[in-house]
Structure formats: C-alpha cells, structure tokens
C-alpha positions in Angstrom: 31.5 -113.1 -111.1 34.2 -115.3 -111.9 34.1 -116.9 -108.9 30.3 -118.0 -108.2 30.7 -118.3 -104.5 32.6 -114.7 -104.2 30.5 -112.0 -102.6 31.3 -108.6 -101.8 30.1 -109.2 -98.3 28.8 -112.2 -96.2 26.7 -111.5 -93.2 26.6 -114.4 -90.6 23.3 -114.0 -88.8 19.9 -112.4 -89.8 18.8 -110.5 -86.5 18.1 -106.7 -86.8 22.2 -105.9 -87.3 22.7 -108.3 -89.8 19.8 -107.8 -92.1 20.6 -104.0 -91.7 24.1 -104.5 -92.8 23.1 -106.9 -95.7 20.3 -104.3 -97.0 22.5 -101.5 -96.7 25.2 -103.0 -98.7 23.0 -104.2 -101.6 21.6 -100.8 -101.7 25.5 -99.7 -102.5 25.0 -102.2 -105.6 27.2 -105.1 -103.6 26.9 -108.7 -103.8 25.6 -109.9 -100.6 25.0 -113.3 -98.9 23.4 -113.9 -95.8 23.9 -117.1 -93.7 21.7 -118.1 -90.8 21.8 -121.4 -89.0 17.9 -121.4 -88.2 15.2 -122.6 -90.7 14.0 -119.1 -91.0 15.3 -115.5 -91.1 15.1 -112.9 -88.2 17.6 -114.3 -85.8 17.1 -114.5 -82.0 15.1 -110.8 -82.1 12.2 -112.5 -84.3 12.0 -116.4 -83.0 13.1 -116.4 -79.1 13.8 -112.6 -78.0 12.6 -109.3 -78.8 9.6 -109.8 -81.0 8.4 -112.9 -78.8 8.4 -111.5 -75.4 6.8 -108.3 -76.7 4.0 -110.3 -78.6 3.6 -112.3 -75.3 3.5 -109.0 -73.6 1.0 -107.5 -75.7 -1.4 -110.4 -75.7 -1.4 -110.7 -71.8 -2.3 -107.1 -71.5 -5.1 -107.7 -73.9 -6.7 -111.1 -72.7 -6.5 -110.0 -69.1 -8.2 -106.5 -69.5 -5.1 -105.1 -67.5 -5.6 -101.3 -69.1 -9.0 -101.4 -68.0 -8.6 -102.6 -64.7 -8.0 -98.8 -63.0 -11.7 -98.6 -63.9 -13.3 -102.0 -63.6 -11.1 -103.5 -60.7 -8.2 -106.0 -60.3 -10.7 -109.1 -61.1 -11.8 -107.7 -64.4 -10.7 -109.9 -67.4 -11.6 -110.0 -70.9 -11.0 -113.8 -71.3 -11.8 -115.8 -67.9 -9.4 -118.9 -68.5 -6.3 -118.0 -70.4 -4.1 -121.0 -71.6 -0.7 -121.3 -73.1 -2.7 -122.0 -76.0 -3.9 -118.3 -76.2 -0.5 -117.1 -75.5 0.8 -119.2 -78.4 -1.6 -118.4 -81.0 -0.9 -114.6 -81.4 3.0 -115.4 -81.4 2.6 -117.7 -84.2 0.7 -115.0 -86.5 3.5 -112.2 -85.6 6.5 -114.3 -86.2 4.8 -115.5 -89.6 4.1 -112.0 -90.4 7.8 -110.9 -89.3 9.5 -113.5 -91.4 7.3 -112.8 -94.3 8.4 -109.2 -94.2 12.2 -109.9 -94.0 12.1 -112.7 -96.9 10.7 -109.6 -99.0 13.2 -107.4 -97.9 16.1 -109.8 -99.0 14.1 -110.8 -102.0 13.7 -107.0 -103.1 17.0 -105.9 -102.8 18.6 -109.1 -104.1 20.3 -110.3 -101.2 21.2 -114.2 -101.6 19.9 -116.2 -98.2 21.7 -119.5 -97.2 20.5 -121.8 -94.4 23.0 -123.6 -92.7 25.6 -123.3 -89.8 28.7 -121.1 -90.7 32.5 -121.4 -89.7 35.6 -119.9 -90.8 37.9 -121.7 -92.9 40.5 -118.5 -93.3 40.0 -115.1 -93.2 38.1 -114.7 -96.5 36.5 -118.2 -96.6 33.6 -119.6 -94.6 32.3 -123.2 -94.7 28.8 -123.7 -94.5 26.8 -126.9 -93.1 23.6 -127.2 -94.5 20.4 -128.9 -93.3 20.9 -131.4 -95.9 24.3 -132.4 -94.1 26.4 -131.1 -97.3 29.2 -128.4 -96.9 29.7 -125.5 -99.1 32.5 -122.9 -99.1 31.9 -119.2 -100.3 34.4 -116.3 -100.1 34.1 -112.8 -99.2 35.7 -109.4 -99.5 34.1 -108.1 -96.0 32.5 -110.2 -93.5 29.7 -109.1 -90.7 29.2 -111.3 -87.8 26.0 -110.9 -86.4 25.3 -114.3 -84.9 23.6 -112.7 -81.6 23.3 -114.5 -78.4 22.1 -117.3 -76.5 21.0 -117.7 -72.7 23.6 -118.6 -70.4 23.1 -121.8 -68.5 25.6 -122.6 -66.0 26.0 -126.3 -65.2 24.9 -125.9 -61.6 21.1 -125.0 -62.8 19.1 -128.2 -63.6 17.6 -126.8 -66.8 15.0 -129.4 -68.0 12.8 -126.9 -70.5 9.9 -128.0 -68.5 9.7 -126.6 -64.8 13.4 -125.3 -65.2 13.7 -123.0 -67.9 15.7 -120.2 -69.8 14.3 -117.3 -71.9 13.9 -118.9 -74.7 12.0 -121.9 -73.1 9.3 -119.7 -71.4 8.3 -118.5 -74.5 7.0 -121.8 -75.7 5.1 -123.3 -72.8 2.5 -125.7 -72.8 0.8 -124.8 -69.7 0.9 -121.7 -67.6 2.3 -122.2 -63.9 0.5 -120.9 -60.6 3.5 -120.2 -59.3 6.7 -118.8 -61.1 10.3 -118.0 -59.2 12.3 -115.9 -61.4 16.0 -115.8 -60.9 17.8 -112.4 -62.1 16.6 -108.9 -62.0 17.9 -107.6 -65.1 15.9 -106.5 -68.1 14.8 -110.1 -69.3 13.7 -111.1 -65.8 11.8 -108.2 -64.9 10.0 -108.2 -68.2 8.8 -111.8 -67.9 8.6 -111.6 -64.0 5.9 -108.5 -64.7 4.3 -110.5 -67.8 3.5 -113.2 -65.7 2.4 -111.6 -63.1 0.0 -109.5 -64.7 -1.4 -113.0 -65.6 -2.3 -113.1 -61.7 0.4 -115.9 -61.4 2.3 -115.7 -57.9 5.6 -114.2 -59.0 8.8 -114.2 -56.7 12.1 -112.3 -58.2 15.4 -113.2 -56.6 18.7 -110.9 -57.1 21.8 -111.2 -55.5 22.2 -107.3 -55.8 20.2 -105.3 -53.5 18.2 -103.6 -56.5 17.0 -104.2 -59.9 18.0 -102.1 -63.1 20.6 -100.2 -61.4 21.0 -98.2 -64.7 17.5 -96.6 -64.0 16.6 -93.6 -62.1 16.0 -94.7 -58.5 12.8 -92.8 -57.7 11.5 -94.1 -61.1 12.2 -98.1 -59.4 11.0 -97.4 -56.3 7.7 -96.0 -57.9 7.9 -99.5 -60.2 8.4 -101.7 -57.5 5.5 -100.2 -55.2 3.2 -100.9 -58.1 4.6 -104.5 -58.2 4.3 -105.2 -54.8 0.8 -103.7 -54.9 -0.3 -106.5 -57.4 1.4 -109.3 -55.1 4.9 -109.6 -56.7 7.4 -110.7 -54.2 11.0 -109.5 -54.2 14.1 -111.1 -52.5 16.9 -108.8 -52.8 20.1 -109.2 -51.9 20.0 -112.8 -51.3 22.4 -115.3 -53.2 20.8 -118.3 -54.8 22.8 -121.3 -53.3 21.2 -124.0 -55.2 18.1 -125.2 -57.1 16.5 -128.5 -56.2 13.5 -130.4 -57.7 11.1 -131.7 -54.7 8.1 -133.3 -55.6 8.1 -132.2 -59.4 8.7 -128.7 -58.2 11.7 -126.2 -58.4 12.8 -125.1 -55.1 15.5 -122.1 -55.1 17.5 -122.5 -51.9 18.7 -119.2 -50.9 21.6 -118.2 -48.2 20.3 -117.8 -44.8 17.9 -120.9 -45.4 15.2 -119.6 -47.3 13.4 -121.7 -49.8 11.0 -120.4 -52.5 8.8 -123.2 -54.3 7.0 -123.0 -57.1 5.6 -124.9 -60.2 8.2 -123.3 -62.8 11.6 -121.4 -62.6 13.1 -118.9 -64.8 16.9 -118.8 -64.7 18.0 -115.3 -66.3 21.7 -115.1 -65.8 22.6 -112.9 -68.8 23.6 -114.3 -72.2 26.6 -115.5 -73.9 27.4 -114.8 -77.8 27.1 -117.5 -80.0 30.5 -117.8 -81.5 31.5 -121.1 -80.2 31.1 -122.9 -83.4 32.3 -120.0 -85.9 36.0 -121.5 -85.5 37.0 -117.8 -85.2 40.8 -119.1 -84.7 40.6 -119.8 -88.3 40.0 -116.1 -89.1 42.5 -114.8 -86.3 39.9 -113.8 -83.7 39.4 -114.8 -79.9 36.1 -114.0 -78.0 35.9 -113.4 -74.6 34.5 -115.8 -71.7 31.0 -115.0 -72.7 31.6 -115.5 -76.0 31.6 -112.0 -76.9 33.7 -109.7 -79.6 35.5 -106.4 -79.4 35.2 -103.9 -81.9 35.8 -100.7 -82.5 33.1 -98.7 -81.4 32.8 -96.0 -84.1 33.2 -98.7 -87.2 32.6 -102.1 -85.3 35.9 -103.4 -87.0 37.3 -106.1 -85.3 40.8 -106.9 -84.8 40.8 -108.2 -88.1 40.0 -105.2 -90.3 37.7 -107.0 -92.9 35.8 -108.2 -90.6 33.0 -106.4 -88.4 31.0 -107.5 -85.5 27.6 -106.2 -84.7 24.5 -106.2 -82.7 24.3 -108.4 -79.4 27.9 -110.2 -80.2 29.4 -107.4 -79.1 27.9 -106.7 -75.5 26.5 -103.4 -74.7 24.0 -102.4 -75.2 22.3 -105.1 -76.5 19.3 -103.3 -77.9 17.4 -104.4 -81.0 17.4 -100.4 -82.0 20.9 -99.6 -81.9 22.0 -103.1 -83.4 20.3 -102.0 -86.5 22.3 -98.7 -86.6 25.3 -100.8 -86.3 24.6 -102.8 -88.8 24.2 -99.8 -91.2 27.7 -98.2 -89.8 29.3 -101.2 -90.2 28.2 -101.7 -93.9 28.9 -98.3 -94.8 32.3 -98.2 -93.3 33.3 -101.4 -95.2 32.4 -99.8 -98.6 33.7 -96.3 -98.0 30.6 -94.8 -97.3 30.0 -91.6 -95.4 28.4 -92.1 -92.0 27.6 -88.9 -90.2 28.2 -89.5 -86.4 25.5 -91.1 -84.3 23.4 -88.8 -81.9 24.7 -88.8 -78.6 21.5 -90.0 -76.8 19.7 -93.1 -77.7 16.6 -94.3 -75.5 15.9 -97.6 -73.4 13.0 -99.6 -73.4 12.2 -102.4 -70.6 8.8 -103.9 -72.1 7.9 -104.7 -68.2 4.3 -104.5 -66.8 4.3 -101.1 -66.4 6.8 -100.2 -69.1 9.8 -98.2 -68.8 11.9 -96.2 -70.8 14.8 -93.8 -70.3 16.9 -91.3 -72.1 19.9 -89.2 -70.8 21.4 -88.7 -67.4 19.2 -90.2 -64.3 19.3 -88.1 -61.2 22.2 -90.3 -59.7 24.0 -89.4 -62.7 24.0 -85.8 -62.1 24.8 -86.2 -58.8 27.6 -88.6 -59.4 29.1 -85.8 -62.0 28.5 -82.7 -59.8 26.0 -81.2 -62.0 23.7 -78.8 -60.3 20.0 -80.0 -61.3 16.8 -79.9 -60.5 13.8 -82.6 -61.5 10.1 -82.1 -62.3 7.9 -85.0 -61.9 4.6 -85.7 -63.3 1.9 -88.3 -62.5 0.1 -89.9 -65.4 -3.3 -89.5 -63.3 -2.7 -85.7 -63.3 -3.5 -85.8 -67.1 -6.8 -85.4 -68.3 -5.8 -88.9 -70.8 -4.8 -90.6 -67.7 -7.9 -90.1 -66.2 -9.7 -91.1 -69.1 -7.6 -94.2 -69.3 -7.9 -95.1 -65.8 -4.6 -94.8 -64.9 -3.6 -95.1 -61.3 0.0 -95.3 -61.9 2.8 -94.0 -64.2 5.1 -91.2 -64.1 7.3 -89.0 -66.1 10.4 -87.2 -64.6 12.4 -84.5 -66.4 16.2 -83.9 -65.2 17.2 -80.1 -65.5 20.6 -78.5 -65.3 20.1 -75.3 -63.2 22.8 -73.3 -64.6 21.7 -73.7 -68.3 18.1 -75.0 -67.9 19.0 -77.8 -70.4 17.4 -81.2 -70.4 19.7 -83.5 -69.0 17.6 -86.8 -68.8 14.2 -88.3 -69.2 12.6 -91.1 -67.4 9.3 -92.6 -67.9 7.3 -95.3 -66.1 3.8 -96.5 -67.1 1.5 -96.9 -70.4 3.1 -95.7 -73.6 6.8 -95.1 -71.7 8.8 -96.5 -74.8 6.7 -94.3 -77.0 6.8 -90.8 -75.2 10.4 -91.3 -74.6 11.4 -90.2 -78.1 10.0 -86.7 -77.3 12.6 -86.2 -74.5 15.2 -88.0 -76.7 14.8 -85.3 -79.7 15.0 -82.4 -77.3 18.3 -83.8 -75.7 19.7 -84.5 -79.0 18.9 -81.0 -80.0 20.1 -79.4 -77.1 16.7 -78.3 -76.0 15.9 -76.7 -72.6 13.0 -76.8 -69.7 11.3 -73.6 -72.0 10.6 -76.1 -75.1 8.4 -78.0 -72.7 6.7 -75.0 -70.8 6.1 -72.9 -74.3 5.1 -76.1 -76.8 1.5 -77.0 -77.6 0.8 -80.3 -77.1 -2.4 -82.2 -78.4 -5.1 -82.4 -75.7 -5.8 -85.1 -73.8 -2.7 -87.1 -74.5 -0.1 -88.5 -72.1 2.4 -86.4 -73.6 1.2 -83.7 -71.6 3.0 -85.2 -69.1 5.9 -83.3 -70.3 4.4 -79.9 -69.6 3.4 -81.0 -66.2 6.8 -82.0 -65.2 8.3 -78.9 -66.7 6.1 -76.8 -64.7 6.7 -78.6 -61.7 10.5 -78.0 -62.3 9.9 -74.3 -63.1 8.2 -73.9 -59.7 11.4 -75.6 -58.0 14.3 -73.1 -59.8 12.3 -70.0 -60.5 11.6 -67.2 -57.7 7.9 -67.2 -57.0 7.7 -63.5 -57.9 8.7 -64.2 -61.5 6.5 -64.7 -64.4 7.1 -67.6 -66.6 7.0 -67.9 -70.4 3.4 -68.2 -70.3 0.7 -67.9 -67.4 2.4 -69.3 -64.2 1.2 -72.4 -62.8 -1.5 -71.3 -59.7 -0.5 -72.6 -56.4 -2.9 -75.7 -56.9 -2.4 -78.8 -54.1 0.5 -80.9 -54.7 -0.1 -83.1 -57.7 -2.4 -81.0 -59.3 -1.8 -80.3 -63.2 -0.8 -76.7 -63.6 
C-alpha cells in the first residue's frame, strides 16, 4: 500500500455493528481499521449495555434462587447476603471473556485496531486522538460510523453517579440500595427495575405515560405487571416527574399532584443519544438530529454521503444488538459491491426483564388496527409438564392467527426462556406457516416449547366448529387452562 494510512474501510466503533462490518470487509480481502475510544474493544454493548445488564440479571437470578422459589417459597435464597461485590465478580469475568473473543476475531481476520477518539478531517480523512495525546490521521475509501449511544442526561436531573444514576452507572454500584426509584418505563428502565426487584429491593417505577412497553401485546403486559405487583413492585403510571430533590442524602422524586417518592437511589432512564458530538460531522458533510442520531437508507445503511455508512444504535430504531450485527454486515457488503439477500421480514424483540418478554410479528392490537380478522390462542407455562417440573407459576405464550388463512401473525411470550422460545415462532412467521404447523408438530417432551402446541389447540378450539376433527385427535373438553 503506497499510503501507510490508506484503508479500504475505517470503522468508528467496535460494538456489534462495527465489528461485524469490519470482519465482513476483512473476509472480502479488504484492509480494515477499527477505531475505538475505549481502552478495550466491544463498545457500549460489551462494557455498559447489553452484556453487563444481562450478566447482572443472570447473576441475580442465580444468587437469589429466583427460579426455585415456585417450589421453596419467596424466602428461598441460594446466598443469604448478596452485596455489590457478588454482582461485580461475575461481570468482570464475563467482560474479560467477551473482550478476549473480540480481540481474537480481529487478529484472526487481520483487522487493525487503534484506540483513540476519532473525528473527521474531511470526507475521507479521519483524525485520531490517541490515549497518549498524539494525533494521527488515516484515510479511508469507505467509512462506517458505529459509535453507538450514551444515556440521555437532561440538565434538570441532578446526576451524581452515587445516588442519582443513569444506566451506565447502575452496573458499577459499590453498594445495593434497600429502595430504588426508576424513572422511565421503557426497555432499559423495566429491565433494571425488575432485576433489582428480584433482589428484594423495594422498587417504584415512574412513567409519564399510562402504560409501559407500548409495542408489546397488552394482554402480555397485563400478566407481566400482575407478576411484578405480586412481588411488591410499585408503579406510578400516567404521572409526570416534576423534579428530583436530595433530602437527607436521599433522592426524592416530586410528581405532579404532590406525590413524593423517596428511595436510597434513583435510576433515570430517559432514552439515549447518539455519541456523535465529537466526530466533527460537518467536516464530512453530515449532520445528526437533536438526539445525535444519523439518517440512513434503511436498505443499504448509506448516509447522505454515499461512501459513509452508519449502523447500530446511532441510527435509532430498532436499537437491538441482533439487528445491529446484521446492519454492519449489510453495510460492508454494499460498500464493496457484494450481493446481500433481502433480510427476513420478521425479527424478534427480547426484553431481559424478570420475567423476560419476547415478541415477534403482530400483536392483537396491531391486527385490530389493520382490520385483519384474527383469533388468539394462549398457553400458560404451568399447563406444561416442564413448567410443573420447574415450579413455574407465571408465564404465558400467545399466538395471533389470521382467521381467513390460518397463517401465524404474531407470537408473544412472557416468562422463563421467552427470548429462546421466540425463535420457533420467528421461523414459522418468516416461512409463511400456519396454525397447522403447531398442531401437527412433535415437540420434545417435557419442554416449555410444548406451549406452542397448547396455544395452537386453544386457538383451534376457538376457530373450528365443535363437530370437526382436527389434524390429529381433537382436544378433549378439559376445564379451562388444562393442556390438550
């Protein structure tokens, strides 16, 4: 290479979309440089987002014995006294492993990595401020911006990273609160609220809207909130936060109407903003929106400057690690004129709350809004033998079925293993499958996956005349809630 700083592709950021773009381009035989502002690769996903929050969740479920409480009662614990050190120990091991895997992937594929803060000099040149304080400039034929996001921190919230925190600060606590206020009923707020509730921390969730997780089927959310309330979690919905005050060393949330919510700590989850403020986007002809996000072509992920792409959370919806990985791959393929088959229509959402939620396709509300005639089938996990063995008292799986074609429209799951189980429904949806697949399929026994068959028979009972035999032996007239 005549110019030692000339790369076919420079990727700014090493999160899911950045690393996938880099490795995909390297597999095409292209020269690739990844620039990351953090000391270790992995981006927000590895260091403060996806991996830490899910590791925290798994640690809490294991140490509290949450999964066994259906048998042994709510007082059951694997470890009696759980402190912040217990949570950090597993997190450190997990992050070390993730970083080691990424370092190995970059090395094996010949991807160069430069630590430092990147900024555009012009459309093809990028300056890098290294940790040592030096600045070097590299040039690139193509660029992928994959800088991710950071928590939105409005000026009126008195963050101190001790008792008033954002989602980055909550994973590095040096002590656990006895009471926690969570502001925001989105995915991040719900995940952390339920994780701390599983630790028997007294949690109050404040949300200005009248409901939480609006994109999830309402019947599933109703069951979800019932379980949380049953465990002692409090909700303040449809109430606006007016101020946060510190009184006697504790944060007090002041709500409209005079309500006051006092706790040991407060977690503010008011959305996230793209980490584009230090990129000097004007130098390359780009401009971010008010939340730091970039607009792209949704099929190619090109920005308004054709040789510059943007992927991952910095482009906004859906802001999932799973979709970000695919965005990075598609961007690299398009940048180097490689064919990419169209992405499947349906992809799942996973909410790693306690209990977890996953959804794919239309909700009941979506079908109603679109005027699609439909019927639903529901299975409770306790109706399956596997659910009984596990001591599950909550959890459900819901199928939304088109009445005229019997095609599957959507799957919605709440409970143990929801984010794993959803992929069966995702496959059937993307292949245009119908209710009959679940009626005729043989599932391992005993498994939670049997809930698909239970829900399918429930839907079949609702849409089929009573004197009509099903594809196999019709379900007996058992009491409501019994398995067929």
